[in-house]
N, CA, C and O atoms as a GROMACS GRO file, in nm:
protein
  604
    1MET      N    1   0.373   1.913  -1.851
    1MET     CA    2   0.315   1.828  -1.750
    1MET      C    3   0.216   1.897  -1.664
    1MET      O    4   0.248   1.998  -1.602
    2ASN      N    5   0.090   1.842  -1.659
    2ASN     CA    6  -0.010   1.920  -1.572
    2ASN      C    7   0.007   1.866  -1.418
    2ASN      O    8   0.091   1.785  -1.380
    3ASP      N    9  -0.089   1.926  -1.345
    3ASP     CA   10  -0.060   1.888  -1.195
    3ASP      C   11  -0.105   1.740  -1.167
    3ASP      O   12  -0.047   1.672  -1.082
    4ALA      N   13  -0.210   1.690  -1.240
    4ALA     CA   14  -0.235   1.541  -1.216
    4ALA      C   15  -0.105   1.458  -1.257
    4ALA      O   16  -0.064   1.370  -1.181
    5ASP      N   17  -0.046   1.482  -1.365
    5ASP     CA   18   0.071   1.421  -1.400
    5ASP      C   19   0.186   1.428  -1.305
    5ASP      O   20   0.256   1.328  -1.287
    6ALA      N   21   0.209   1.548  -1.240
    6ALA     CA   22   0.316   1.566  -1.156
    6ALA      C   23   0.284   1.494  -1.034
    6ALA      O   24   0.378   1.432  -0.982
    7ILE      N   25   0.156   1.488  -0.970
    7ILE     CA   26   0.132   1.421  -0.858
    7ILE      C   27   0.147   1.283  -0.878
    7ILE      O   28   0.201   1.220  -0.787
    8GLN      N   29   0.103   1.211  -0.998
    8GLN     CA   30   0.114   1.075  -1.030
    8GLN      C   31   0.258   1.046  -1.039
    8GLN      O   32   0.297   0.940  -0.991
    9SER      N   33   0.341   1.124  -1.092
    9SER     CA   34   0.496   1.123  -1.101
    9SER      C   35   0.544   1.099  -0.962
    9SER      O   36   0.613   1.000  -0.936
   10ILE      N   37   0.509   1.189  -0.867
   10ILE     CA   38   0.567   1.180  -0.736
   10ILE      C   39   0.525   1.053  -0.681
   10ILE      O   40   0.612   0.976  -0.642
   11VAL      N   41   0.396   1.018  -0.671
   11VAL     CA   42   0.340   0.888  -0.635
   11VAL      C   43   0.412   0.781  -0.665
   11VAL      O   44   0.455   0.708  -0.576
   12LYS      N   45   0.438   0.756  -0.803
   12LYS     CA   46   0.503   0.653  -0.865
   12LYS      C   47   0.641   0.646  -0.805
   12LYS      O   48   0.673   0.538  -0.754
   13GLN      N   49   0.729   0.746  -0.804
   13GLN     CA   50   0.871   0.772  -0.770
   13GLN      C   51   0.891   0.714  -0.607
   13GLN      O   52   0.982   0.642  -0.567
   14LEU      N   53   0.780   0.766  -0.528
   14LEU     CA   54   0.792   0.722  -0.403
   14LEU      C   55   0.770   0.567  -0.378
   14LEU      O   56   0.846   0.499  -0.308
   15LEU      N   57   0.661   0.520  -0.441
   15LEU     CA   58   0.624   0.381  -0.421
   15LEU      C   59   0.739   0.298  -0.481
   15LEU      O   60   0.772   0.194  -0.425
   16GLU      N   61   0.800   0.341  -0.588
   16GLU     CA   62   0.925   0.259  -0.639
   16GLU      C   63   1.032   0.261  -0.543
   16GLU      O   64   1.100   0.158  -0.536
   17SER      N   65   1.062   0.364  -0.461
   17SER     CA   66   1.177   0.377  -0.381
   17SER      C   67   1.156   0.321  -0.251
   17SER      O   68   1.255   0.312  -0.179
   18GLN      N   69   1.043   0.281  -0.206
   18GLN     CA   70   1.012   0.236  -0.081
   18GLN      C   71   0.941   0.081  -0.092
   18GLN      O   72   0.859   0.051  -0.180
   19LYS      N   73   0.983   0.001   0.000
   19LYS     CA   74   0.936  -0.149   0.006
   19LYS      C   75   0.845  -0.180   0.116
   19LYS      O   76   0.789  -0.290   0.117
   20TYR      N   77   0.825  -0.098   0.206
   20TYR     CA   78   0.746  -0.127   0.317
   20TYR      C   79   0.645  -0.006   0.354
   20TYR      O   80   0.680   0.110   0.331
   21ALA      N   81   0.523  -0.034   0.411
   21ALA     CA   82   0.427   0.052   0.428
   21ALA      C   83   0.359   0.031   0.560
   21ALA      O   84   0.374  -0.078   0.616
   22VAL      N   85   0.294   0.115   0.608
   22VAL     CA   86   0.200   0.085   0.730
   22VAL      C   87   0.064   0.079   0.676
   22VAL      O   88   0.010   0.157   0.597
   23LEU      N   89   0.016  -0.032   0.733
   23LEU     CA   90  -0.135  -0.082   0.676
   23LEU      C   91  -0.230  -0.036   0.783
   23LEU      O   92  -0.222  -0.095   0.891
   24ALA      N   93  -0.318   0.060   0.771
   24ALA     CA   94  -0.416   0.066   0.872
   24ALA      C   95  -0.548   0.003   0.847
   24ALA      O   96  -0.608   0.013   0.740
   25THR      N   97  -0.590  -0.066   0.956
   25THR     CA   98  -0.721  -0.143   0.941
   25THR      C   99  -0.803  -0.096   1.068
   25THR      O  100  -0.760  -0.021   1.156
   26ASP      N  101  -0.940  -0.159   1.063
   26ASP     CA  102  -1.035  -0.124   1.162
   26ASP      C  103  -1.056  -0.256   1.254
   26ASP      O  104  -1.092  -0.362   1.204
   27ASN      N  105  -1.032  -0.242   1.383
   27ASN     CA  106  -1.062  -0.354   1.461
   27ASN      C  107  -1.172  -0.310   1.547
   27ASN      O  108  -1.149  -0.262   1.658
   28ARG      N  109  -1.288  -0.325   1.501
   28ARG     CA  110  -1.415  -0.319   1.583
   28ARG      C  111  -1.408  -0.167   1.633
   28ARG      O  112  -1.413  -0.141   1.753
   29GLY      N  113  -1.394  -0.070   1.536
   29GLY     CA  114  -1.376   0.074   1.585
   29GLY      C  115  -1.250   0.114   1.632
   29GLY      O  116  -1.226   0.234   1.632
   30GLN      N  117  -1.152   0.024   1.677
   30GLN     CA  118  -1.017   0.085   1.696
   30GLN      C  119  -0.929   0.073   1.582
   30GLN      O  120  -0.917  -0.036   1.527
   31PRO      N  121  -0.866   0.171   1.542
   31PRO     CA  122  -0.742   0.168   1.441
   31PRO      C  123  -0.639   0.074   1.486
   31PRO      O  124  -0.599   0.068   1.602
   32TYR      N  125  -0.592  -0.011   1.376
   32TYR     CA  126  -0.496  -0.106   1.403
   32TYR      C  127  -0.390  -0.094   1.283
   32TYR      O  128  -0.434  -0.092   1.168
   33THR      N  129  -0.260  -0.086   1.305
   33THR     CA  130  -0.158  -0.072   1.216
   33THR      C  131  -0.083  -0.166   1.215
   33THR      O  132  -0.069  -0.229   1.320
   34SER      N  133  -0.005  -0.210   1.088
   34SER     CA  134   0.082  -0.324   1.062
   34SER      C  135   0.183  -0.272   0.970
   34SER      O  136   0.143  -0.206   0.874
   35LEU      N  137   0.306  -0.293   0.986
   35LEU     CA  138   0.416  -0.287   0.886
   35LEU      C  139   0.404  -0.395   0.786
   35LEU      O  140   0.398  -0.512   0.823
   36MET      N  141   0.400  -0.362   0.659
   36MET     CA  142   0.386  -0.468   0.567
   36MET      C  143   0.480  -0.443   0.438
   36MET      O  144   0.498  -0.328   0.400
   37ALA      N  145   0.528  -0.535   0.384
   37ALA     CA  146   0.601  -0.545   0.251
   37ALA      C  147   0.482  -0.513   0.150
   37ALA      O  148   0.369  -0.556   0.171
   38PHE      N  149   0.513  -0.437   0.040
   38PHE     CA  150   0.396  -0.409  -0.059
   38PHE      C  151   0.467  -0.421  -0.175
   38PHE      O  152   0.589  -0.411  -0.188
   39SER      N  153   0.358  -0.451  -0.288
   39SER     CA  154   0.404  -0.420  -0.424
   39SER      C  155   0.279  -0.354  -0.474
   39SER      O  156   0.166  -0.376  -0.428
   40VAL      N  157   0.314  -0.257  -0.592
   40VAL     CA  158   0.205  -0.185  -0.645
   40VAL      C  159   0.215  -0.210  -0.784
   40VAL      O  160   0.325  -0.229  -0.836
   41THR      N  161   0.090  -0.211  -0.861
   41THR     CA  162   0.085  -0.237  -1.006
   41THR      C  163   0.135  -0.112  -1.074
   41THR      O  164   0.146  -0.002  -1.019
   42GLU      N  165   0.164  -0.140  -1.196
   42GLU     CA  166   0.224  -0.027  -1.276
   42GLU      C  167   0.126   0.100  -1.288
   42GLU      O  168   0.165   0.217  -1.294
   43ASP      N  169  -0.002   0.059  -1.292
   43ASP     CA  170  -0.096   0.174  -1.318
   43ASP      C  171  -0.127   0.237  -1.185
   43ASP      O  172  -0.208   0.329  -1.181
   44LEU      N  173  -0.070   0.193  -1.076
   44LEU     CA  174  -0.075   0.261  -0.919
   44LEU      C  175  -0.232   0.246  -0.878
   44LEU      O  176  -0.285   0.320  -0.795
   45GLN      N  177  -0.300   0.146  -0.943
   45GLN     CA  178  -0.437   0.137  -0.892
   45GLN      C  179  -0.455   0.018  -0.795
   45GLN      O  180  -0.565   0.006  -0.742
   46SER      N  181  -0.354  -0.074  -0.765
   46SER     CA  182  -0.364  -0.173  -0.685
   46SER      C  183  -0.250  -0.192  -0.612
   46SER      O  184  -0.145  -0.172  -0.672
   47PHE      N  185  -0.241  -0.232  -0.478
   47PHE     CA  186  -0.136  -0.272  -0.390
   47PHE      C  187  -0.167  -0.431  -0.366
   47PHE      O  188  -0.281  -0.477  -0.354
   48LEU      N  189  -0.048  -0.502  -0.362
   48LEU     CA  190  -0.061  -0.631  -0.330
   48LEU      C  191   0.024  -0.655  -0.200
   48LEU      O  192   0.140  -0.616  -0.187
   49LEU      N  193  -0.049  -0.725  -0.104
   49LEU     CA  194   0.019  -0.758   0.031
   49LEU      C  195  -0.001  -0.915   0.058
   49LEU      O  196  -0.094  -0.981   0.011
   50MET      N  197   0.089  -0.958   0.132
   50MET     CA  198   0.064  -1.103   0.192
   50MET      C  199   0.062  -1.106   0.338
   50MET      O  200   0.140  -1.035   0.402
   51THR      N  201  -0.016  -1.180   0.390
   51THR     CA  202  -0.048  -1.192   0.549
   51THR      C  203  -0.103  -1.337   0.566
   51THR      O  204  -0.143  -1.405   0.471
   52GLU      N  205  -0.100  -1.375   0.686
   52GLU     CA  206  -0.129  -1.500   0.732
   52GLU      C  207  -0.279  -1.510   0.757
   52GLU      O  208  -0.327  -1.422   0.829
   53ARG      N  209  -0.357  -1.602   0.710
   53ARG     CA  210  -0.499  -1.618   0.755
   53ARG      C  211  -0.496  -1.657   0.909
   53ARG      O  212  -0.412  -1.738   0.949
   54GLY      N  213  -0.578  -1.606   0.985
   54GLY     CA  214  -0.571  -1.631   1.124
   54GLY      C  215  -0.521  -1.517   1.213
   54GLY      O  216  -0.543  -1.511   1.334
   55ARG      N  217  -0.455  -1.432   1.145
   55ARG     CA  218  -0.401  -1.310   1.222
   55ARG      C  219  -0.513  -1.199   1.231
   55ARG      O  220  -0.616  -1.201   1.164
   56LEU      N  221  -0.480  -1.102   1.324
   56LEU     CA  222  -0.573  -1.005   1.345
   56LEU      C  223  -0.599  -0.916   1.223
   56LEU      O  224  -0.711  -0.871   1.195
   57LYS      N  225  -0.476  -0.890   1.147
   57LYS     CA  226  -0.499  -0.787   1.038
   57LYS      C  227  -0.583  -0.869   0.933
   57LYS      O  228  -0.672  -0.809   0.872
   58TYR      N  229  -0.563  -0.992   0.909
   58TYR     CA  230  -0.660  -1.065   0.821
   58TYR      C  231  -0.801  -1.059   0.855
   58TYR      O  232  -0.889  -1.028   0.775
   59GLU      N  233  -0.823  -1.092   0.984
   59GLU     CA  234  -0.962  -1.090   1.042
   59GLU      C  235  -1.025  -0.937   1.016
   59GLU      O  236  -1.143  -0.928   0.983
   60ASN      N  237  -0.952  -0.834   1.030
   60ASN     CA  238  -0.976  -0.690   1.022
   60ASN      C  239  -1.022  -0.674   0.881
   60ASN      O  240  -1.134  -0.633   0.850
   61LEU      N  241  -0.918  -0.713   0.788
   61LEU     CA  242  -0.940  -0.688   0.643
   61LEU      C  243  -1.076  -0.750   0.587
   61LEU      O  244  -1.140  -0.694   0.498
   62MET      N  245  -1.115  -0.867   0.647
   62MET     CA  246  -1.224  -0.948   0.584
   62MET      C  247  -1.349  -0.891   0.661
   62MET      O  248  -1.461  -0.912   0.614
   63THR      N  249  -1.335  -0.819   0.777
   63THR     CA  250  -1.445  -0.782   0.846
   63THR      C  251  -1.493  -0.647   0.793
   63THR      O  252  -1.612  -0.623   0.777
   64ASN      N  253  -1.392  -0.556   0.765
   64ASN     CA  254  -1.400  -0.419   0.715
   64ASN      C  255  -1.300  -0.395   0.616
   64ASN      O  256  -1.187  -0.360   0.650
   65PRO      N  257  -1.335  -0.412   0.485
   65PRO     CA  258  -1.221  -0.402   0.388
   65PRO      C  259  -1.172  -0.270   0.348
   65PRO      O  260  -1.084  -0.264   0.262
   66ARG      N  261  -1.227  -0.150   0.408
   66ARG     CA  262  -1.182  -0.009   0.392
   66ARG      C  263  -1.052  -0.005   0.463
   66ARG      O  264  -1.048  -0.030   0.583
   67VAL      N  265  -0.940   0.027   0.389
   67VAL     CA  266  -0.797   0.072   0.452
   67VAL      C  267  -0.729   0.185   0.415
   67VAL      O  268  -0.760   0.247   0.314
   68ALA      N  269  -0.641   0.217   0.487
   68ALA     CA  270  -0.537   0.316   0.438
   68ALA      C  271  -0.400   0.247   0.448
   68ALA      O  272  -0.375   0.160   0.531
   69ILE      N  273  -0.319   0.292   0.359
   69ILE     CA  274  -0.166   0.261   0.362
   69ILE      C  275  -0.088   0.374   0.356
   69ILE      O  276  -0.108   0.457   0.267
   70PHE      N  277   0.001   0.391   0.439
   70PHE     CA  278   0.091   0.502   0.452
   70PHE      C  279   0.232   0.464   0.416
   70PHE      O  280   0.285   0.366   0.468
   71ILE      N  281   0.297   0.542   0.325
   71ILE     CA  282   0.434   0.530   0.286
   71ILE      C  283   0.497   0.670   0.294
   71ILE      O  284   0.430   0.769   0.263
   72ASP      N  285   0.619   0.680   0.334
   72ASP     CA  286   0.685   0.810   0.348
   72ASP      C  287   0.838   0.780   0.309
   72ASP      O  288   0.876   0.665   0.289
   73ASN      N  289   0.924   0.894   0.299
   73ASN     CA  290   1.062   0.868   0.265
   73ASN      C  291   1.150   0.941   0.384
   73ASN      O  292   1.272   0.956   0.371
   74ARG      N  293   1.081   0.984   0.494
   74ARG     CA  294   1.148   1.060   0.592
   74ARG      C  295   1.281   0.994   0.640
   74ARG      O  296   1.289   0.871   0.629
   75GLU      N  297   1.382   1.059   0.690
   75GLU     CA  298   1.492   1.010   0.727
   75GLU      C  299   1.516   1.039   0.884
   75GLU      O  300   1.613   0.992   0.943
   76ASN      N  301   1.435   1.107   0.936
   76ASN     CA  302   1.446   1.160   1.076
   76ASN      C  303   1.573   1.259   1.086
   76ASN      O  304   1.665   1.232   1.163
   77ILE      N  305   1.574   1.369   1.011
   77ILE     CA  306   1.664   1.455   1.016
   77ILE      C  307   1.594   1.581   0.987
   77ILE      O  308   1.484   1.578   0.931
   78GLY      N  309   1.660   1.709   1.026
   78GLY     CA  310   1.574   1.826   1.026
   78GLY      C  311   1.522   1.872   0.889
   78GLY      O  312   1.429   1.953   0.884
   79SER      N  313   1.577   1.826   0.782
   79SER     CA  314   1.545   1.877   0.656
   79SER      C  315   1.421   1.797   0.606
   79SER      O  316   1.368   1.825   0.498
   80ASP      N  317   1.375   1.694   0.691
   80ASP     CA  318   1.244   1.637   0.657
   80ASP      C  319   1.132   1.711   0.652
   80ASP      O  320   1.037   1.678   0.582
   81LEU      N  321   1.134   1.826   0.730
   81LEU     CA  322   1.027   1.926   0.722
   81LEU      C  323   0.998   1.974   0.572
   81LEU      O  324   0.886   1.988   0.524
   82ASP      N  325   1.114   1.996   0.509
   82ASP     CA  326   1.094   2.072   0.373
   82ASP      C  327   1.092   1.961   0.264
   82ASP      O  328   1.026   1.978   0.162
   83GLU      N  329   1.167   1.843   0.284
   83GLU     CA  330   1.192   1.753   0.172
   83GLU      C  331   1.112   1.623   0.183
   83GLU      O  332   1.092   1.566   0.076
   84ALA      N  333   1.063   1.565   0.296
   84ALA     CA  334   1.000   1.445   0.316
   84ALA      C  335   0.871   1.451   0.221
   84ALA      O  336   0.819   1.558   0.191
   85ILE      N  337   0.827   1.337   0.180
   85ILE     CA  338   0.697   1.318   0.111
   85ILE      C  339   0.630   1.207   0.185
   85ILE      O  340   0.692   1.108   0.224
   86ALA      N  341   0.506   1.225   0.204
   86ALA     CA  342   0.405   1.112   0.280
   86ALA      C  343   0.298   1.088   0.188
   86ALA      O  344   0.236   1.180   0.135
   87ILE      N  345   0.276   0.976   0.168
   87ILE     CA  346   0.153   0.937   0.085
   87ILE      C  347   0.058   0.856   0.170
   87ILE      O  348   0.103   0.759   0.231
   88THR      N  349  -0.083   0.891   0.178
   88THR     CA  350  -0.174   0.786   0.226
   88THR      C  351  -0.261   0.745   0.097
   88THR      O  352  -0.317   0.820   0.017
   89ALA      N  353  -0.258   0.604   0.101
   89ALA     CA  354  -0.326   0.555  -0.020
   89ALA      C  355  -0.457   0.492   0.044
   89ALA      O  356  -0.457   0.411   0.136
   90LYS      N  357  -0.565   0.541  -0.016
   90LYS     CA  358  -0.706   0.491   0.045
   90LYS      C  359  -0.768   0.401  -0.041
   90LYS      O  360  -0.786   0.437  -0.157
   91GLY      N  361  -0.810   0.271   0.001
   91GLY     CA  362  -0.871   0.186  -0.079
   91GLY      C  363  -0.944   0.073  -0.009
   91GLY      O  364  -0.961   0.075   0.113
   92VAL      N  365  -0.988  -0.030  -0.090
   92VAL     CA  366  -1.061  -0.148  -0.051
   92VAL      C  367  -0.978  -0.279  -0.076
   92VAL      O  368  -0.917  -0.308  -0.179
   93ALA      N  369  -0.988  -0.350   0.032
   93ALA     CA  370  -0.917  -0.465   0.029
   93ALA      C  371  -0.991  -0.606  -0.018
   93ALA      O  372  -1.112  -0.617   0.001
   94GLU      N  373  -0.929  -0.694  -0.070
   94GLU     CA  374  -1.003  -0.814  -0.102
   94GLU      C  375  -0.889  -0.930  -0.110
   94GLU      O  376  -0.774  -0.903  -0.144
   95GLU      N  377  -0.928  -1.050  -0.078
   95GLU     CA  378  -0.850  -1.169  -0.109
   95GLU      C  379  -0.832  -1.193  -0.246
   95GLU      O  380  -0.927  -1.180  -0.324
   96VAL      N  381  -0.723  -1.227  -0.283
   96VAL     CA  382  -0.709  -1.277  -0.434
   96VAL      C  383  -0.718  -1.440  -0.422
   96VAL      O  384  -0.652  -1.505  -0.340
   97LEU      N  385  -0.788  -1.484  -0.495
   97LEU     CA  386  -0.827  -1.630  -0.500
   97LEU      C  387  -0.821  -1.676  -0.644
   97LEU      O  388  -0.826  -1.600  -0.741
   98GLY      N  389  -0.808  -1.824  -0.647
   98GLY     CA  390  -0.829  -1.894  -0.788
   98GLY      C  391  -0.699  -1.862  -0.860
   98GLY      O  392  -0.596  -1.822  -0.805
   99GLU      N  393  -0.717  -1.885  -0.992
   99GLU     CA  394  -0.592  -1.860  -1.097
   99GLU      C  395  -0.507  -1.744  -1.090
   99GLU      O  396  -0.386  -1.745  -1.109
  100GLU      N  397  -0.580  -1.639  -1.059
  100GLU     CA  398  -0.508  -1.515  -1.058
  100GLU      C  399  -0.408  -1.517  -0.938
  100GLU      O  400  -0.306  -1.449  -0.949
  101CYS      N  401  -0.427  -1.585  -0.831
  101CYS     CA  402  -0.330  -1.593  -0.719
  101CYS      C  403  -0.200  -1.613  -0.752
  101CYS      O  404  -0.115  -1.535  -0.708
  102SER      N  405  -0.165  -1.718  -0.831
  102SER     CA  406  -0.021  -1.730  -0.854
  102SER      C  407   0.060  -1.622  -0.936
  102SER      O  408   0.181  -1.609  -0.918
  103ASP      N  409  -0.015  -1.542  -1.030
  103ASP     CA  410   0.046  -1.450  -1.095
  103ASP      C  411   0.066  -1.337  -0.983
  103ASP      O  412   0.172  -1.274  -0.978
  104CYS      N  413  -0.021  -1.318  -0.908
  104CYS     CA  414  -0.002  -1.203  -0.811
  104CYS      C  415   0.107  -1.232  -0.716
  104CYS      O  416   0.180  -1.142  -0.674
  105ARG      N  417   0.121  -1.367  -0.678
  105ARG     CA  418   0.221  -1.395  -0.576
  105ARG      C  419   0.355  -1.376  -0.643
  105ARG      O  420   0.445  -1.317  -0.583
  106ALA      N  421   0.371  -1.422  -0.765
  106ALA     CA  422   0.491  -1.416  -0.844
  106ALA      C  423   0.519  -1.263  -0.858
  106ALA      O  424   0.633  -1.225  -0.828
  107PHE      N  425   0.435  -1.180  -0.897
  107PHE     CA  426   0.462  -1.021  -0.892
  107PHE      C  427   0.506  -0.963  -0.748
  107PHE      O  428   0.574  -0.861  -0.739
  108CYS      N  429   0.465  -1.030  -0.647
  108CYS     CA  430   0.502  -0.991  -0.512
  108CYS      C  431   0.631  -1.035  -0.486
  108CYS      O  432   0.711  -0.960  -0.430
  109LEU      N  433   0.665  -1.159  -0.524
  109LEU     CA  434   0.791  -1.208  -0.487
  109LEU      C  435   0.892  -1.156  -0.582
  109LEU      O  436   1.008  -1.169  -0.544
  110ALA      N  437   0.874  -1.106  -0.686
  110ALA     CA  438   0.971  -1.037  -0.769
  110ALA      C  439   1.024  -0.917  -0.689
  110ALA      O  440   1.143  -0.886  -0.702
  111ARG      N  441   0.954  -0.857  -0.619
  111ARG     CA  442   0.992  -0.735  -0.527
  111ARG      C  443   1.050  -0.769  -0.401
  111ARG      O  444   1.146  -0.709  -0.354
  112HIS      N  445   0.984  -0.879  -0.339
  112HIS     CA  446   1.030  -0.932  -0.215
  112HIS      C  447   1.071  -1.078  -0.211
  112HIS      O  448   1.006  -1.166  -0.154
  113PRO      N  449   1.194  -1.099  -0.283
  113PRO     CA  450   1.209  -1.248  -0.276
  113PRO      C  451   1.255  -1.326  -0.149
  113PRO      O  452   1.269  -1.448  -0.143
  114ALA      N  453   1.275  -1.246  -0.059
  114ALA     CA  454   1.318  -1.310   0.088
  114ALA      C  455   1.177  -1.365   0.145
  114ALA      O  456   1.178  -1.437   0.244
  115LEU      N  457   1.071  -1.335   0.090
  115LEU     CA  458   0.943  -1.378   0.150
  115LEU      C  459   0.894  -1.498   0.084
  115LEU      O  460   0.779  -1.539   0.097
  116GLN      N  461   0.989  -1.558   0.009
  116GLN     CA  462   0.947  -1.695  -0.069
  116GLN      C  463   0.891  -1.815   0.018
  116GLN      O  464   0.798  -1.885  -0.022
  117ALA      N  465   0.948  -1.833   0.129
  117ALA     CA  466   0.897  -1.935   0.224
  117ALA      C  467   0.760  -1.896   0.283
  117ALA      O  468   0.667  -1.976   0.287
  118PHE      N  469   0.753  -1.783   0.322
  118PHE     CA  470   0.618  -1.717   0.361
  118PHE      C  471   0.516  -1.740   0.269
  118PHE      O  472   0.409  -1.789   0.303
  119ALA      N  473   0.545  -1.704   0.145
  119ALA     CA  474   0.442  -1.698   0.037
  119ALA      C  475   0.402  -1.850   0.000
  119ALA      O  476   0.294  -1.876  -0.052
  120ALA      N  477   0.496  -1.945   0.032
  120ALA     CA  478   0.457  -2.083   0.006
  120ALA      C  479   0.356  -2.146   0.096
  120ALA      O  480   0.288  -2.244   0.062
  121SER      N  481   0.349  -2.085   0.216
  121SER     CA  482   0.277  -2.142   0.333
  121SER      C  483   0.129  -2.160   0.287
  121SER      O  484   0.075  -2.071   0.220
  122PRO      N  485   0.065  -2.270   0.322
  122PRO     CA  486  -0.082  -2.274   0.300
  122PRO      C  487  -0.168  -2.176   0.373
  122PRO      O  488  -0.288  -2.166   0.348
  123THR      N  489  -0.109  -2.107   0.461
  123THR     CA  490  -0.183  -2.007   0.543
  123THR      C  491  -0.163  -1.882   0.496
  123THR      O  492  -0.223  -1.791   0.553
  124CYS      N  493  -0.089  -1.855   0.399
  124CYS     CA  494  -0.056  -1.719   0.353
  124CYS      C  495  -0.157  -1.674   0.270
  124CYS      O  496  -0.194  -1.751   0.181
  125ALA      N  497  -0.216  -1.556   0.282
  125ALA     CA  498  -0.331  -1.507   0.199
  125ALA      C  499  -0.263  -1.398   0.118
  125ALA      O  500  -0.164  -1.340   0.164
  126LEU      N  501  -0.312  -1.370   0.003
  126LEU     CA  502  -0.250  -1.273  -0.095
  126LEU      C  503  -0.388  -1.170  -0.091
  126LEU      O  504  -0.503  -1.208  -0.116
  127ILE      N  505  -0.349  -1.036  -0.056
  127ILE     CA  506  -0.442  -0.937  -0.049
  127ILE      C  507  -0.434  -0.823  -0.153
  127ILE      O  508  -0.329  -0.759  -0.161
  128ARG      N  509  -0.537  -0.795  -0.231
  128ARG     CA  510  -0.513  -0.693  -0.309
  128ARG      C  511  -0.608  -0.559  -0.269
  128ARG      O  512  -0.729  -0.570  -0.256
  129ILE      N  513  -0.545  -0.443  -0.252
  129ILE     CA  514  -0.606  -0.331  -0.224
  129ILE      C  515  -0.632  -0.233  -0.341
  129ILE      O  516  -0.547  -0.154  -0.379
  130ARG      N  517  -0.742  -0.242  -0.389
  130ARG     CA  518  -0.793  -0.120  -0.492
  130ARG      C  519  -0.792  -0.001  -0.445
  130ARG      O  520  -0.870   0.032  -0.355
  131ILE      N  521  -0.706   0.081  -0.498
  131ILE     CA  522  -0.684   0.225  -0.448
  131ILE      C  523  -0.792   0.316  -0.502
  131ILE      O  524  -0.815   0.317  -0.623
  132LYS      N  525  -0.855   0.388  -0.425
  132LYS     CA  526  -0.959   0.484  -0.468
  132LYS      C  527  -0.891   0.624  -0.476
  132LYS      O  528  -0.936   0.703  -0.559
  133SER      N  529  -0.790   0.659  -0.401
  133SER     CA  530  -0.728   0.780  -0.386
  133SER      C  531  -0.592   0.795  -0.317
  133SER      O  532  -0.572   0.724  -0.219
  134TYR      N  533  -0.500   0.877  -0.356
  134TYR     CA  534  -0.393   0.911  -0.277
  134TYR      C  535  -0.378   1.042  -0.242
  134TYR      O  536  -0.387   1.137  -0.321
  135VAL      N  537  -0.351   1.049  -0.099
  135VAL     CA  538  -0.331   1.196  -0.054
  135VAL      C  539  -0.175   1.214  -0.047
  135VAL      O  540  -0.107   1.133   0.016
  136VAL      N  541  -0.122   1.311  -0.104
  136VAL     CA  542   0.023   1.348  -0.092
  136VAL      C  543   0.051   1.472  -0.026
  136VAL      O  544   0.008   1.580  -0.068
  137VAL      N  545   0.144   1.456   0.105
  137VAL     CA  546   0.187   1.562   0.162
  137VAL      C  547   0.318   1.578   0.129
  137VAL      O  548   0.394   1.481   0.128
  138ARG      N  549   0.363   1.716   0.096
  138ARG     CA  550   0.496   1.758   0.074
  138ARG      C  551   0.525   1.886   0.158
  138ARG      O  552   0.435   1.955   0.206
  139ARG      N  553   0.648   1.911   0.172
  139ARG     CA  554   0.688   2.045   0.235
  139ARG      C  555   0.614   2.088   0.357
  139ARG      O  556   0.588   2.205   0.384
  140PHE      N  557   0.572   1.955   0.447
  140PHE     CA  558   0.506   1.952   0.551
  140PHE      C  559   0.371   1.991   0.574
  140PHE      O  560   0.308   1.945   0.668
  141GLN      N  561   0.320   2.079   0.488
  141GLN     CA  562   0.181   2.125   0.485
  141GLN      C  563   0.117   2.130   0.350
  141GLN      O  564   0.001   2.169   0.345
  142GLU      N  565   0.180   2.096   0.237
  142GLU     CA  566   0.116   2.107   0.107
  142GLU      C  567   0.053   1.974   0.077
  142GLU      O  568   0.114   1.874   0.041
  143VAL      N  569  -0.071   1.982   0.096
  143VAL     CA  570  -0.161   1.849   0.064
  143VAL      C  571  -0.235   1.858  -0.075
  143VAL      O  572  -0.303   1.953  -0.113
  144THR      N  573  -0.207   1.734  -0.149
  144THR     CA  574  -0.287   1.737  -0.265
  144THR      C  575  -0.351   1.576  -0.263
  144THR      O  576  -0.289   1.483  -0.212
  145GLU      N  577  -0.470   1.562  -0.319
  145GLU     CA  578  -0.542   1.447  -0.332
  145GLU      C  579  -0.552   1.414  -0.480
  145GLU      O  580  -0.600   1.495  -0.559
  146TRP      N  581  -0.505   1.292  -0.517
  146TRP     CA  582  -0.527   1.235  -0.644
  146TRP      C  583  -0.633   1.128  -0.635
  146TRP      O  584  -0.611   1.031  -0.563
  147ARG      N  585  -0.741   1.138  -0.700
  147ARG     CA  586  -0.863   1.042  -0.702
  147ARG      C  587  -0.852   0.953  -0.825
  147ARG      O  588  -0.882   0.999  -0.935
  148ILE      N  589  -0.807   0.820  -0.810
  148ILE     CA  590  -0.808   0.726  -0.925
  148ILE      C  591  -0.935   0.748  -1.010
  148ILE      O  592  -1.049   0.762  -0.968
  149GLY      N  593  -0.894   0.747  -1.135
  149GLY     CA  594  -1.010   0.782  -1.236
  149GLY      C  595  -1.033   0.913  -1.267
  149GLY      O  596  -1.114   0.940  -1.355
  150GLU      N  597  -0.966   1.010  -1.201
  150GLU     CA  598  -0.989   1.153  -1.232
  150GLU      C  599  -0.848   1.220  -1.271
  150GLU      O  600  -0.784   1.282  -1.186
  151ALA      N  601  -0.807   1.206  -1.384
  151ALA     CA  602  -0.670   1.223  -1.439
  151ALA      C  603  -0.686   1.366  -1.465
  151ALA      O  604  -0.593   1.430  -1.514
   0.00000   0.00000   0.00000
């Protein structure tokens, strides 16, 4: 297994083990973060999120689609310095519309069935984030970047 395969494996394992992430958007030059339920495609190239139209995060996504998503596995214990893994996924958001929307919504609900009522609301927007790169931090200071398309 080469370094790229190893990093992809770490990313995949962490994303499969975690269901929530922090989404960072831009609110007129001020960073804005939101805790979000997420789903990620098998190829790790897209995240899918649901949010309500009319909310600040939706407005932020439509105004500036460049985002970061933070996921980690810390437990708030001393060994986190050596064992925790944190990932920042950087990408570009877009609203999923049309025929593709129902398939993407079903994909999200397979991972988050408790969001069924929220997903059925006419104000619920499905957001796809096309990932450009992942920054992986392990052992507190070991930083590696995996750029999508550079295997």
